[in-house]
C-alpha positions, 0 to 999 in steps of 0.5 A, spaced: 156 897 794 163 896 791 165 901 786 171 900 782 175 905 777 179 902 772 184 904 767 190 902 763 197 903 761 201 901 755 197 899 748 195 893 745 199 895 739 206 894 737 209 899 743 212 896 748 212 889 751 206 890 756 199 892 757 196 893 764 189 894 766 188 896 774 182 897 778 182 901 784 176 898 789 172 901 794 167 898 799 165 905 802 164 912 800 169 914 805 175 911 802 172 914 795 172 921 798 179 920 801 182 918 795 179 924 791 181 929 796 188 926 795 188 927 787 185 933 787 190 936 792 196 933 788 193 937 782 193 943 785 200 942 788 202 940 781 199 946 778 202 951 783 209 948 782 210 948 775 205 953 772 205 958 778 197 958 777 191 955 780 189 952 774 188 944 775 189 939 770 189 932 770 194 927 773 197 922 769 201 917 771 206 918 765 208 925 767 209 923 775 216 924 777 219 919 782 218 923 788 211 925 786 209 918 785 212 915 791 208 921 795 201 919 792 202 912 793 204 913 800 198 917 801 193 912 798 195 906 802 196 910 808 189 907 810 186 900 809 180 903 805 182 902 798 184 895 794 188 894 788 187 889 782 191 889 776 192 884 770 199 885 766 199 882 759 205 880 756 203 882 748 208 877 745 205 871 748 198 873 748 195 869 742 188 873 742 193 879 740 196 875 734 190 873 731 188 879 728 182 880 733 180 887 733 183 891 739 176 893 742 174 885 743 181 884 746 180 890 750 173 887 752 176 880 754 182 883 758 177 887 762 173 881 763 179 877 766 180 883 771 173 884 773 172 877 774 177 877 780 173 883 783 166 879 782 169 873 785 171 877 792 165 880 794 157 878 794 154 885 793 152 890 788 157 893 784 159 900 780 164 899 775 167 905 772 172 905 766 176 910 763 172 912 757 174 909 750 171 907 744 170 899 745 163 898 742 165 893 736 158 890 735 152 892 740 152 885 743 160 886 744 160 893 748 164 893 754 158 894 759 154 888 756 160 884 756 162 885 763 155 885 766 153 878 762 159 875 764 158 877 771 151 874 771 153 868 768 160 866 772 159 869 778 153 869 784 151 876 781 144 874 779 140 878 784 145 883 785 145 890 781 151 891 776 152 898 773 158 898 768 159 905 766 164 909 761 167 916 764 172 921 762 178 921 767 178 928 766 172 929 770 173 923 775 179 924 780 178 916 782 179 914 775 186 918 775 188 914 781 186 908 777 191 911 772 196 912 777 196 905 779 196 902 772 202 906 770 206 904 776 205 897 775 207 898 768 213 902 769 215 896 774 214 891 769 217 895 763 223 897 767 223 890 772 224 894 778 219 892 783 220 898 788 213 901 787 210 894 787 212 894 794 209 900 796 202 898 794 203 890 795 199 890 802 193 893 798 193 888 792 187 884 793 189 880 787 193 880 780 195 876 774 200 875 769 197 873 762 198 868 759 200 863 764 205 860 758 210 864 755 210 870 760 217 873 760 219 879 765 214 878 770 214 877 778 211 870 778 214 864 776 211 861 770 212 854 767 216 854 761 213 854 754 
């Protein structure tokens, strides 16, 4: 069973130039449990260090200090049981965002691009868990249906079980890990500083910059417009 936790950083509106979707992918339960322990411990350290109490709160990438982010990434990448996939959208060149397409449909489309990278790397059963959000525009275009139909249509998954779920990141530590990876990538592109990308690069199975034409500020060579 391949389990992927997916979260985002940035928005699909006018805020900033980039939008990032990132997945933390596990091939076995041991990796899931290890990363869960890391995030849980960091929650407790944050609560004790900042509020002098044991109350645990959700870890959010946007609230991490440099040292804490580096510590978490070093811990997560300490063992080869975790893979990262991410998609970076340069919003100004993404026509789907400039054609008055409903943002939920655009989100579904970008989610499919990301999950396609995961489906193409494994021949196994899949559990895909997204951070919960309002993505249903019509029943036929809901995120779980859209991802599942795409997997069965475009990949050799017809005999595989594919489960697509939407859950609250406050209750799932590994969704918080996905948020940290998405936020780390977003920060690197926004500031054009690859330091943290270098920390995770050995665990990055695949990544993509969208669109192929017109992407600016990335770390891949792109053809001129």
